[in-house]
N, C-alpha and C positions, 0 to 999 in steps of 0.2 A: 646741467653738464657741472660735475664738481672737478676741477683740477685741482689736486691735492699732492703736490711734490716738496720736499723739505727733506735736504741732508745737508749735513755741515760739519766742520772740523774746528777745533779751536787752535788756531794757528794766529800767534801776535805778530804784527808788521815784523819783517825782518825773517820770518822764519816760514813764510807761506810759500808753498811750491806750485810750480805750474801745473804738476800733476793735480792737486788738489782744486787749485781753482777751476781748472777745466772741468773735472768731476762735478764739483758742484752746480756751477753753471751749466753745464749740459744738462743734469737731470733736473735742476729748480726753473730756469729760465727757458732753454730750449726745448726740454721736456714739456714745460707747461704749452709752450707757444704751438708746437707743433701736433699735442693731443688735443688742444681746442681746434686749431684750424681743421683738424681731421673730422671732427665732430659736427663742425658748423654746418655743412649741407645737410645733416640728420635735425636741425634743429628748426623749429618754428616759432612764429609769433606767439609772445606770451612766455617763451623760453627762458631760463635763467641760467647764466655762467657763473660759478662760483669760484673765485681763485683763492688759494690760500697764500696768505700774507703771513705778517709777524708782526710782533711789536718792534723786533730789531730793524724793521723796514724804516721805523720812524724816530728811532732814537740810536747814539751810539751804544757799541756793545765790545767788552773787552776781548779781545784775541778771536774775535767772530766776525770780523770786518766783510770777508767772501760772502758768507751766509747771508749777513743783512745787506749785503749789495745786492743780491740775488732779489730778496724779499721787496727791497725798492723798485727794482724792474718790474717785478708783478704788479705791484700797484701802479704804476705807469700803464702797464698793459692796460690795465681796467679802464684807465682813464682816455686812452687812443683807441681802444677798441669799442668803448661807448660811442664815440665819435664814427669811428668805423661802420659801426652797425646801425646809427641813427637811420629811423623809420623802417627797420625791420621788426621791432615789437620784442627784440632779443635784448636783455638787460644783462649788465656785467658789472659784479662787485669782488669787493675783496672781504674776505674773512680773514680778520688779523687774532689769533689767540695769544694769550700771554703763556705762561709757564705752565704745563699741563701734564698731570700724570699719568703720562704713556710710557711704554717700554722704550719707545726712542729717547726720551729726556732721561729716565730713570737708569735704564740698562746701558744706554749709549752714550750721552753726553755727560752725565754727572759721574758715570763709573769710568771715564777717559781720563778723569782728573786726578784721579787717585784718591780723590777725597769725597766721594759721590754725598756723604751726610752733610757735609760743609757745603756744599753746592747747592743742595736742596734748601737746607736751612738759609743760604743765602737770598735765594729766589723768593722763599717765602715773607723773609724778612724785607725785600723791597717791595713785595705788592703789597698796596695799601689794605686790601682784605685779609692779609696774611696767612694765605694758604696758596697751595696750588689750584688750578681750574682741575674740576673733574671732566673726563672726556664726554660724558654726556652734557655739559653744559656747553661746550664748543658743537655739538651735534645740533642742540635747540635752536642755537643759532643759525646754524646752516639749512634746517629746515625752514627756519622764517625766511631766510633769504630766496630759497627755493619755491615757497608758498606764493600765492597771489595776494598774502598780506604784506609782501614787501613790492607790491606791482609799479609803484610811484617810486623807487630806489634802482638807479643805476650810475656808474662810475662811483660808488660810495665805497669807502672805507669801513667796517663795523668791527671795533674793537672790542673783543670778548676777554678781558686782560686782568681783572682785578684791579683796575686802575693803575697800573705800572706804567704805562706810556702816557697817560693823562695828566698826570701831577708831577 
């Protein structure tokens, strides 16, 4: 089961609206919780729950604190649910990608700044590998977490971030 929810808006402290806060937490946190809860009765021993985190859940982010907070909550869901599911044989892990060349980043976040080229260049410059992730690289990590190859992983967070949150 792959719970992949992630929306956010760039709003610095002092400009965060209650409506934006509610929208981001409702989709990212509440949506993940109730999606997993609804799917849980369908899961059996050996099953894998993958939650989409983010590098932003482990580091500070300019004008992105609400989104970042939701991803920190997702990380804690994995820790807590690992304990809740002890003995069930169901694993829970977080996949935390770095900046990835998706329409959500390119056409959403980057364009919303009015300077998309500068945003993308800045993300590349901050990433030790010097580029954005390709979506296929994130998908490969998700397939690993879904497979028996990761059968002794639970409560973990896997960063696929080009090193941005690691150094």
